[in-house]
C-alpha positions in Angstrom: 197.4 105.8 139.2 197.3 108.8 141.4 198.2 112.3 140.5 200.9 113.6 142.6 202.1 117.2 143.1 205.7 117.6 142.2 207.4 120.6 143.8 209.7 122.5 141.4 207.8 121.4 138.3 206.1 124.1 136.1 202.9 123.4 138.1 204.6 124.2 141.3 203.1 126.2 144.2 204.1 129.7 143.1 202.9 129.3 139.6 199.6 127.6 140.9 198.9 130.7 143.1 199.8 133.1 140.3 197.4 131.3 137.9 194.6 131.1 140.4 194.9 134.9 140.9 194.8 135.2 137.0 191.7 133.0 137.0 190.0 135.2 139.6 190.8 138.3 137.6 189.5 136.9 134.4 186.5 134.8 134.7 184.3 132.9 132.2 184.8 131.0 129.0 182.1 129.8 126.6 179.2 131.4 124.8 175.9 132.0 126.6 172.7 133.9 125.8 172.0 137.0 127.7 168.8 139.1 127.9 167.9 141.0 124.7 165.5 144.0 125.0 163.2 144.8 122.1 163.9 148.6 121.4 160.3 149.1 120.3 158.3 147.4 123.1 161.0 147.9 125.7 160.5 144.3 126.8 162.6 141.3 127.0 162.5 139.1 124.0 161.5 135.5 124.6 164.7 133.6 124.7 165.8 130.4 126.5 168.4 130.7 129.2 171.0 128.4 127.8 174.6 128.1 126.8 175.5 127.8 123.1 178.8 126.2 122.3 179.6 127.3 118.7 181.1 124.5 116.6 181.5 126.0 113.1 182.7 124.3 110.0 186.0 125.5 108.7 184.2 127.7 106.2 182.6 129.6 109.1 185.8 129.2 111.2 187.2 131.8 108.9 184.6 134.3 110.3 184.7 132.9 113.9 188.4 132.7 115.0 187.5 132.1 118.6 188.0 128.3 118.6 191.2 127.4 120.3 191.6 124.1 118.4 189.3 123.9 115.4 189.6 120.2 114.7 189.5 118.9 118.3 187.1 116.2 119.3 183.6 117.0 120.4 184.6 116.0 123.9 187.1 118.9 124.0 184.5 121.4 122.8 182.2 120.3 125.6 184.9 120.7 128.1 185.5 124.3 127.0 181.9 125.2 128.0 180.9 126.9 131.2 178.4 124.2 132.3 179.5 120.8 130.9 182.2 118.5 132.4 183.2 115.0 131.2 184.0 111.6 132.7 187.0 110.1 130.9 187.7 106.4 130.5 190.4 106.9 127.9 191.1 109.2 124.9 187.7 108.7 123.2 183.9 108.9 124.0 184.1 111.1 127.2 180.7 111.0 129.0 179.1 114.4 129.4 178.2 115.7 132.9 175.9 118.7 133.5 175.3 120.0 137.0 177.4 117.1 138.3 174.8 114.7 136.9 175.5 112.0 134.3 173.8 110.2 131.5 170.8 108.8 133.3 169.8 112.2 134.7 170.2 114.1 131.4 168.3 114.3 128.1 171.0 114.2 125.3 169.6 114.6 121.8 170.8 115.1 118.3 168.7 117.8 116.6 165.9 116.9 119.1 166.2 113.1 118.4 166.2 110.8 121.5 169.1 108.2 121.2 170.2 105.7 123.8 173.6 104.1 124.0 174.1 100.4 123.7 176.8 99.9 126.2 176.1 98.8 129.9 179.4 100.6 130.9 178.4 103.9 129.3 181.4 103.7 127.0 179.3 105.1 124.1 177.6 108.4 125.1 175.4 110.0 122.5 178.1 112.7 121.9 180.4 109.9 120.5 178.2 109.3 117.5 178.6 112.7 115.8 181.7 114.8 115.0 182.4 118.6 115.2 182.6 118.5 111.3 178.8 118.0 111.0 177.7 120.1 114.0 176.8 123.8 114.0 176.4 124.3 117.7 175.6 122.5 121.1 172.8 123.9 123.1 173.2 123.3 126.8 170.1 123.9 129.0 170.2 123.4 132.8 167.6 121.6 135.0 163.9 121.5 134.1 164.3 124.1 131.3 165.7 121.1 129.4 162.4 119.2 129.4 161.5 120.4 126.0 163.8 117.4 124.9 162.5 114.9 127.5 162.2 114.0 131.1 165.4 115.2 133.0 166.7 116.2 136.3 170.1 117.8 135.5 169.3 119.3 132.1 169.5 118.7 128.4 172.3 118.8 125.7 171.1 119.2 122.1 173.6 118.6 119.3 172.6 120.8 116.4 173.5 119.6 113.0 175.0 121.9 110.4 172.6 122.9 107.5 172.9 125.3 104.6 169.3 126.3 105.0 168.5 127.4 101.4 171.3 130.1 101.2 171.8 130.9 97.6 175.5 130.0 97.5 175.7 127.2 94.8 178.5 124.7 95.2 181.1 124.9 98.0 183.6 122.4 99.3 186.1 122.1 102.2 189.1 119.9 102.6 190.5 119.7 106.1 193.4 117.8 107.7 195.2 117.8 111.0 197.7 116.0 113.0 199.0 115.8 116.6 202.4 114.7 117.9 201.5 113.2 121.3 199.4 110.3 120.1 200.3 110.5 116.4 196.7 111.5 115.6 195.6 111.8 112.0 192.6 113.7 110.9 191.3 113.9 107.4 187.9 115.2 106.3 185.9 117.1 103.7 182.6 118.6 102.8 180.8 119.0 99.6 177.7 121.2 99.7 175.1 122.7 97.3 172.6 125.3 98.2 170.1 127.6 96.4 166.8 129.1 97.3 164.8 125.9 96.7 167.2 123.0 97.6 170.3 122.3 99.6 172.4 119.2 100.2 175.3 119.1 102.7 177.6 116.1 102.8 180.5 115.7 105.3 183.1 112.9 105.9 185.8 112.7 108.5 188.3 110.2 109.6 190.3 110.1 112.8 193.0 107.8 114.0 195.2 107.9 117.1 197.7 105.6 118.7 198.4 105.4 122.5 198.9 108.8 124.1 201.7 109.8 126.5 201.0 111.4 129.9 203.1 114.2 131.3 206.6 113.1 132.1 206.7 110.5 129.2 204.6 107.6 130.5 202.7 105.9 127.6 199.1 105.0 128.4 198.5 101.6 126.9 195.1 100.8 125.3 194.3 104.5 124.6 194.2 104.2 120.8 191.1 104.6 118.6 189.9 104.9 114.9 186.7 106.6 113.9 184.8 107.3 110.7 181.8 109.7 110.4 179.6 110.4 107.4 176.6 112.7 107.4 174.2 114.0 104.8 171.6 116.8 105.3 169.2 117.9 102.6 166.3 120.1 102.2 163.6 121.0 99.5 161.2 123.9 99.5 157.8 122.5 98.4 156.6 126.0 98.5 157.7 129.3 100.0 156.4 128.4 103.4 156.7 124.6 103.3 160.0 122.6 103.5 160.8 118.9 103.6 164.2 118.1 105.4 166.2 114.9 105.8 169.3 113.9 107.6 171.5 110.8 107.9 174.5 110.0 110.0 176.7 106.9 109.9 179.3 106.7 112.6 181.7 103.9 113.2 184.6 103.4 115.6 186.8 100.5 115.8 189.8 99.3 117.9 188.9 101.7 120.7 191.0 101.3 123.8 189.9 102.2 127.3 192.9 102.2 129.6 190.8 102.9 132.7 188.6 99.9 132.1 189.3 96.1 132.0 187.8 95.9 128.5 188.1 97.7 125.1 185.7 98.2 122.2 186.1 96.4 118.9 183.1 98.1 117.3 180.7 101.1 118.0 178.4 101.8 115.1 175.4 104.0 114.7 172.9 104.7 111.9 170.8 107.8 112.6 168.2 109.2 110.3 165.3 111.6 110.3 162.6 113.1 108.0 161.1 116.5 108.8 158.2 118.6 107.6 158.3 122.4 108.4 155.9 125.1 107.4 155.4 128.7 108.5 151.7 128.8 108.9 149.7 126.1 110.8 146.2 126.0 112.2 144.7 129.3 113.2 147.3 131.6 114.6 149.8 128.8 115.2 153.0 129.1 113.1 156.4 127.5 112.6 155.0 124.0 112.6 157.7 121.3 112.6 157.1 117.5 112.6 160.0 115.0 112.6 160.1 111.3 112.3 163.4 109.6 113.2 165.0 106.3 113.8 168.5 105.2 115.0 170.2 101.9 115.6 173.4 101.5 117.7 175.5 98.4 118.0 178.3 98.3 120.6 180.7 95.4 121.2 183.1 95.2 124.2 185.8 92.5 124.3 189.1 91.9 126.1 190.8 89.9 123.4 193.8 92.4 123.2 194.3 92.4 126.9 197.0 90.1 128.3 196.5 87.7 131.3 192.8 88.1 131.7 191.2 85.7 134.3 188.4 84.9 131.9 187.8 86.3 128.5 184.4 87.9 127.8 182.5 89.3 125.0 179.8 91.9 125.8 177.8 93.1 122.8 174.8 95.5 123.2 172.1 96.8 120.9 169.8 100.0 121.1 167.2 100.8 118.5 165.0 103.9 118.9 162.0 105.1 116.8 160.5 108.4 117.6 158.7 111.6 116.5 157.9 115.1 117.7 155.5 117.7 116.4 155.6 121.3 117.6 154.1 124.7 116.8 154.4 128.2 118.1 151.8 130.9 118.8 152.2 134.6 119.4 149.2 136.0 121.2 149.3 139.6 122.8 152.3 139.3 125.3 152.4 135.5 125.2 154.7 133.4 123.1 153.6 129.8 123.3 155.4 126.6 122.3 153.4 123.3 122.3 155.0 120.1 121.5 154.0 116.4 121.4 156.7 113.7 121.3 157.3 110.0 121.8 159.7 107.3 121.3 160.1 103.5 121.4 163.4 102.0 122.5 164.7 98.5 122.6 167.8 97.9 124.7 169.5 94.4 124.8 172.9 93.5 126.0 174.5 90.2 126.8 177.7 88.7 128.1 179.5 85.4 127.1 182.4 84.2 129.3 185.0 81.9 127.8 187.0 80.0 130.5 190.7 79.6 129.8 190.2 75.8 130.4 188.7 74.5 127.2 187.1 71.7 129.2 184.9 74.1 131.1 181.6 75.2 129.5 181.0 78.8 128.4 178.8 81.0 130.5 176.0 83.3 129.2 173.7 85.8 130.7 171.6 88.8 129.6 172.8 91.9 131.2 169.9 94.0 129.7 167.0 91.7 129.2 165.6 93.1 126.1 163.9 96.0 127.7 161.3 97.9 125.5 160.5 101.4 126.5 157.5 103.3 125.2 157.3 107.0 126.0 154.7 109.5 125.0 154.7 113.2 126.2 153.3 116.7 126.0 155.4 119.9 126.6 154.2 123.5 126.7 156.0 126.7 127.3 154.7 130.2 127.7 156.9 133.2 127.7 155.1 136.3 129.0 156.6 139.6 128.0 156.4 142.3 130.7 158.0 145.7 130.9 161.8 145.1 130.9 161.1 141.6 132.2 159.7 138.3 131.2 158.2 135.3 132.9 158.7 131.8 131.4 156.3 128.9 132.4 156.9 125.4 131.2 155.4 122.0 131.9 155.8 118.4 130.6 153.6 115.4 131.3 154.6 111.9 129.9 153.6 108.3 130.3 156.4 105.7 130.1 155.9 102.0 129.8 158.6 99.3 130.4 158.4 95.8 128.8 160.8 93.1 129.7 160.4 91.1 126.5 162.9 88.4 127.1 161.5 85.5 129.2 165.0 84.3 130.2 166.1 87.7 131.3 162.8 88.2 133.2 163.3 84.9 135.1 166.9 86.1 135.9 165.5 89.2 137.6 162.9 87.0 139.5 165.9 85.5 141.3 166.1 88.6 143.3 162.5 90.0 142.7 160.0 87.1 142.6 157.0 89.4 142.1 158.4 91.3 139.2 155.9 91.7 136.3 156.7 92.0 132.6 155.1 95.4 132.3 155.1 98.6 134.3 153.9 102.1 133.6 155.1 105.4 135.1 153.8 108.9 135.0 156.5 111.6 134.6 155.9 115.3 135.5 157.6 118.6 135.3 156.7 122.3 136.0 159.0 125.3 136.1 158.8 129.0 136.4 161.6 131.5 135.5 161.7 135.2 135.9 163.9 137.6 134.0 164.3 141.2 134.9 166.3 143.9 133.2 167.4 146.9 135.4 169.5 149.8 134.2 172.6 147.8 133.9 171.9 144.6 135.9 170.1 141.6 134.5 168.5 139.0 136.8 167.3 135.5 136.0 165.9 133.2 138.6 163.5 130.3 138.7 162.0 127.4 140.6 161.2 124.0 139.1 160.1 120.5 140.0 160.6 117.3 137.8 161.1 113.6 138.0 162.5 110.7 135.9 162.1 107.0 135.6 165.0 104.7 136.4 167.2 104.0 133.5 167.5 100.5 131.9 170.5 99.7 133.9 169.0 101.1 137.2 165.9 99.1 136.8 166.7 95.9 135.0 170.5 95.6 134.9 171.8 92.2 135.7 175.4 91.9 137.2 176.9 95.0 135.6 180.5 95.4 136.7 181.7 98.9 137.7 185.5 98.9 137.6 185.6 102.3 139.4 184.3 101.0 142.8 185.0 97.3 141.8 181.4 96.1 142.4 178.8 94.2 140.4 175.5 96.1 140.1 172.0 94.8 139.9 168.9 96.8 139.0 165.6 97.1 140.9 162.4 97.2 138.8 160.5 98.4 141.9 162.5 101.7 142.2 160.5 104.9 142.7 160.8 107.7 140.3 163.6 110.1 141.2 162.3 113.6 141.9 164.1 117.0 142.2 163.2 120.5 143.3 165.6 123.0 141.6 166.2 126.7 142.5 168.6 128.8 140.3 169.6 132.4 139.8 171.9 134.4 137.6 173.0 138.0 137.8 174.7 139.7 134.8 176.4 143.1 134.9 177.7 144.4 131.5 180.0 147.4 131.9 181.9 149.3 129.2 184.7 146.9 128.9 183.9 144.3 131.5 181.0 141.8 131.7 180.4 140.0 135.0 178.1 137.1 135.7 177.4 135.1 138.9 175.3 132.1 138.5 174.2 129.3 140.9 171.7 126.4 141.3 170.5 124.0 144.0 168.9 120.6 143.5 167.1 118.8 146.3 166.6 115.4 144.9 164.2 112.9 146.6 164.4 109.2 146.1 167.9 109.7 144.7 168.9 106.5 142.8 172.4 105.0 143.6 174.0 101.7 144.2 174.3 100.4 147.8 176.2 97.3 149.0 174.1 94.2 149.6 176.5 91.9 151.7 174.2 88.8 151.3 174.9 88.6 147.5 177.8 86.8 145.8 179.9 88.4 143.0 179.8 87.4 139.4 183.0 89.1 138.4 186.3 87.5 139.4 188.0 89.9 141.8 185.0 92.1 142.5 184.7 93.4 146.0 181.0 92.9 146.3 177.5 93.5 144.8 175.5 96.7 144.9 171.8 97.0 144.2 170.3 100.2 142.9 168.2 101.9 145.6 166.4 105.1 146.4 168.0 107.2 149.0 165.8 109.5 151.0 167.3 112.6 149.4 170.5 114.2 148.1 171.6 117.8 147.8 173.6 119.3 145.0 174.6 122.9 144.3 176.8 124.6 142.0 178.0 128.3 141.8 180.1 130.0 139.1 181.5 133.4 138.7 182.5 134.5 135.2 183.7 137.6 133.4 184.9 139.0 130.0 187.2 142.0 129.8 187.9 143.7 126.5 191.4 145.0 127.0 191.6 146.5 123.5 189.4 146.0 120.4 191.8 143.2 119.4 192.6 141.7 122.8 190.2 140.2 125.3 190.3 138.1 128.4 187.7 135.5 129.6 187.6 133.0 132.5 185.6 131.1 135.0 185.7 129.9 138.6 183.2 127.4 139.8 182.5 125.5 143.1 180.4 122.3 143.4 179.1 120.3 146.3 177.0 117.1 146.6 175.9 115.1 149.6 173.2 112.6 150.6 171.0 112.5 153.7 173.8 111.2 155.7 176.2 113.9 154.6 178.2 111.4 152.5 179.9 112.9 149.5 178.3 111.9 146.2 180.6 110.6 143.4 182.0 112.7 140.6 181.4 116.1 142.2 183.9 118.7 140.8 186.2 120.5 143.2 186.9 124.2 142.9 187.7 124.6 139.1 188.9 127.5 137.1 189.9 128.4 133.5 190.8 131.5 131.6 191.6 132.5 128.0 193.6 135.5 126.7 192.7 136.0 123.0 194.0 138.2 120.3 192.5 138.8 116.9 193.6 141.2 114.3 192.7 140.9 110.6 193.5 137.3 109.4 195.6 136.5 112.5 194.4 135.0 115.7 196.1 133.7 118.8 195.0 132.4 122.2 196.6 131.4 125.6 194.4 129.3 127.8 194.7 128.0 131.2 192.6 125.5 133.1 192.9 123.8 136.5 191.4 122.7 139.7 192.1 122.6 143.5 192.7 119.4 145.4 189.6 117.1 145.4 189.0 116.8 149.2 185.2 115.9 149.2 185.6 112.4 147.8 184.0 109.1 148.8 186.0 105.9 149.0 182.7 103.9 149.1 182.3 104.8 145.3 185.9 104.2 144.4 187.1 107.7 144.7 190.2 109.0 146.3 192.0 112.3 146.6 193.2 114.0 143.4 195.8 116.6 143.4 195.6 120.2 142.2 196.8 121.0 138.7 197.2 123.9 136.3 197.7 123.4 132.6 198.5 125.9 129.9 197.9 125.8 126.1 198.7 128.1 123.2 197.4 128.4 119.7 198.1 130.7 116.7 196.1 130.9 113.5 196.3 132.6 110.1 193.7 132.9 107.4 194.6 133.8 103.7 193.3 133.5 100.2 194.5 131.4 97.2 192.7 132.2 94.0 189.6 133.5 95.8 189.5 130.4 98.0 190.0 130.6 101.7 192.8 128.8 103.6 193.0 128.6 107.4 196.0 127.3 109.3 196.1 126.8 113.0 198.9 125.4 115.1 199.3 125.1 118.8 200.7 123.2 121.9 198.6 121.8 124.6 199.8 121.2 128.2 202.8 123.4 127.5 204.8 122.4 130.7 204.0 118.6 130.3 202.2 118.5 133.5 201.4 115.0 134.9 197.9 115.0 136.3 194.5 113.4 136.5 191.2 114.9 137.6 188.3 113.9 139.7 186.5 112.8 136.6 189.2 110.6 135.2 188.2 106.9 135.7 190.5 105.1 138.0 192.9 108.1 138.0 193.9 107.5 134.4 196.4 110.4 133.7 195.7 113.0 131.0 197.7 113.7 127.9 201.0 115.3 128.2 202.6 118.0 125.9 200.9 117.8 122.5 201.8 119.8 119.4 199.0 120.0 116.7 198.3 121.6 113.4 195.1 121.9 111.3 194.7 123.1 107.7 191.5 123.9 105.8 191.0 124.8 102.2 187.6 126.1 101.5 186.6 126.2 97.9 184.0 129.0 97.1 
């Protein structure tokens, strides 16, 4: 379904022009790190240039009232950032996009742990296996600055777990609940924590259930329901004053998840995620802050279409992904150098299969492996050196890794040999990355700029996928084990100008990607999926170009009232000037926020211009411009020395009917939605 512009509606031309002017006047939303100058040495402190999305528990929410909707999903928090977009296939598990690049070009981690989804259709991004209730922040790092977490092209997203960290607070607890009107969402959760100077234990559980949502104008979006449980435990013990033993565990399970933009739903998405860490202040020689972590995670994901009416042939598509890994890192301060050295590695097993059940019981079932039990072994070394200069700093990073693929299933290997007779069971690749970033502090102006080079190996789907159906462009996809590594040269720059009441920022980056991996039609192959338009094989293009530019600002109108916003422009083309898929059009957002005492309120606006740079070869079409407003009000108060926080609001105030460039198959977004959240924090 396409979004259409309706004259005379609240999103009409006059209002769109007015809101665009508002966005241009008040630019940037989100929390990013700026340069910090040491008052003693007059040099820039060694920091990473990254965006930090604060996701506090309700206890800290009483101190940080900036969140527009405290109990929203993690997907909504990511969309509120300056850098992250999402691809939406329904109301659940949106796929994060950074610098207009998706899962295979990003390193997405939970507390530094590598985790890989078990769904061939990318219906289970790593962000779907945590919840805002057990996170403290999301660290977003662009381009090769994200290689601390693994080989990447677009950058890294690290989901940081919430920890008490030996604060002498004793017992504390939180009960939290919320509800929404549009999809009848129910949210219920709680925390029970204990912390002293030697030991802490944090436990968190949350339950979410939602029915079908309703788009603007009253259209119900069938198969958009979901149900989710999340349980997490974090614990730490001080063996001595400078030695700590830490452990974490997450259990996440979603059931009955509808994906209205896809031909299949999910009956089960389950994850077990655990880690054990050793941290000590002093290490060998002058090295300090040594941390070693061992971790393991297991993901099960089951797609089926049993709830869909009139399917041509019923299918079950389970997938499994198990990962075991470690990292060990330490820091060294020497003269004007701040070093970080890190060794890491992981072993992943990815297996997915498909069974087709004909409607005619006399016909035999059909079975094939869509991921042929691919084993990936990766071992890497990362080093960073931040050199402090006078009112400036230079950051140098490098990563070298060896990655080995093993197609362990003989049946799956023989299936690939239908297309690639010479394919071998094993292959080894060398991955490399180098970057240099310079930061300079002038009287008022701050400048950040850098150059980098990095590469990545093909993903399991790109290298070994077997007839993976993409409902967006209606093609089956086949991997190519002989793909070259994808490589990228990146240039980026940012200028920040903090004034008395106004802060301005201009940021941009450019990626020249060689051997860009994408699916291209092979007319000689027949389809496997009934109704598919053809077959695409992943291939290397000569090159592709992507660039992004963003202008942001924050204006402090009064001590209680502030205005922030962002305007960004994106572009992506290949060597033949074809538009790349899922590239954002001109987008903007703004927030007017008021905080005084225990009361807070915010009015937000987000929107985009027409998507004119689309490519029908990848299933895209033109999406219309839209502007959406939301309002929230919050109040904090005390009952018997316990803290209570209430927040209520309305999203999509004018019930705008719209979809965006990143909504799979033009699935429309949620219409007007009233919500309320209540937290009771026991001190």
